[in-house]
C-alpha positions in Angstrom: -54.9 17.0 2.9 -53.3 15.4 -0.1 -51.9 11.9 0.2 -48.1 11.7 -0.3 -46.8 9.3 -3.0 -44.8 6.4 -1.6 -41.0 6.5 -2.1 -38.6 3.8 -3.1 -35.8 5.2 -1.0 -35.3 6.1 2.7 -32.7 8.4 4.1 -30.9 7.7 7.4 -31.9 10.4 9.9 -28.9 9.7 12.1 -25.6 7.8 11.9 -25.6 4.3 13.4 -23.9 0.9 13.3 -25.6 -2.5 13.3 -25.0 -6.1 12.3 -26.4 -7.3 9.0 -25.9 -10.9 7.9 -23.2 -11.3 10.5 -21.2 -8.3 9.4 -20.9 -4.9 11.0 -22.5 -2.1 9.0 -21.9 1.6 9.5 -24.6 3.9 8.1 -23.9 7.7 7.9 -26.6 10.2 8.4 -28.1 11.0 5.0 -27.3 7.7 3.3 -30.0 6.3 1.0 -31.4 2.8 1.3 -33.9 1.2 -1.1 -37.2 0.3 0.5 -36.6 -3.5 0.0 -33.2 -3.5 1.5 -32.9 -5.8 4.6 -31.2 -2.9 6.5 -34.6 -1.3 7.0 -36.2 -4.3 8.6 -36.7 -3.4 12.3 -34.9 -0.1 11.9 -37.5 2.1 10.2 -37.3 4.6 13.0 -33.7 5.4 11.9 -34.9 6.4 8.4 -37.2 9.0 6.9 -38.8 8.7 3.4 -36.5 10.3 0.8 -38.8 12.6 -1.0 -36.3 14.2 -3.3 -32.7 13.5 -4.2 -30.4 13.6 -7.2 -29.4 10.3 -8.7 -27.2 9.5 -11.6 -27.2 6.3 -13.5 -24.9 3.9 -11.8 -22.9 1.3 -13.6 -23.7 -2.2 -12.5 -20.8 -3.6 -10.4 -20.9 -7.1 -11.9 -21.6 -8.6 -15.3 -25.1 -9.9 -15.9 -25.4 -13.6 -17.0 -23.9 -13.8 -20.5 -22.6 -10.3 -20.5 -18.9 -9.7 -21.3 -17.2 -6.9 -19.4 -14.2 -4.9 -20.6 -11.0 -6.0 -19.0 -9.3 -3.7 -16.5 -6.7 -1.5 -18.1 -3.2 -2.7 -17.3 -1.2 -0.6 -15.0 1.8 1.1 -16.5 4.9 -1.2 -16.1 7.2 -0.1 -13.4 10.3 1.7 -14.6 13.6 0.2 -13.7 15.3 1.9 -10.7 17.6 4.7 -11.6 21.2 3.6 -12.0 23.4 4.7 -9.1 26.2 7.2 -9.9 29.5 5.5 -10.4 28.1 2.2 -11.5 29.0 1.0 -15.0 26.6 -0.4 -17.4 27.6 -3.5 -19.2 
């Protein structure tokens, strides 16, 4: 029998909730978790090795030290409310 390669990710085999660092965490069946994530500690029976899955490059959520991030685009300015019929401008 051929030995399976180790995986870096585990897939939740059921939905569950737990506490992690004092906060409630809800995990849906099928969610992926990296092998080093603290969510796996003591909960390996709730996960199976993820042998295949699609993954796209994900943008980093925060800037790295010294990295400048693009500013958020400004929201369109709110238009003034429509003038009521019968009111005079002036």
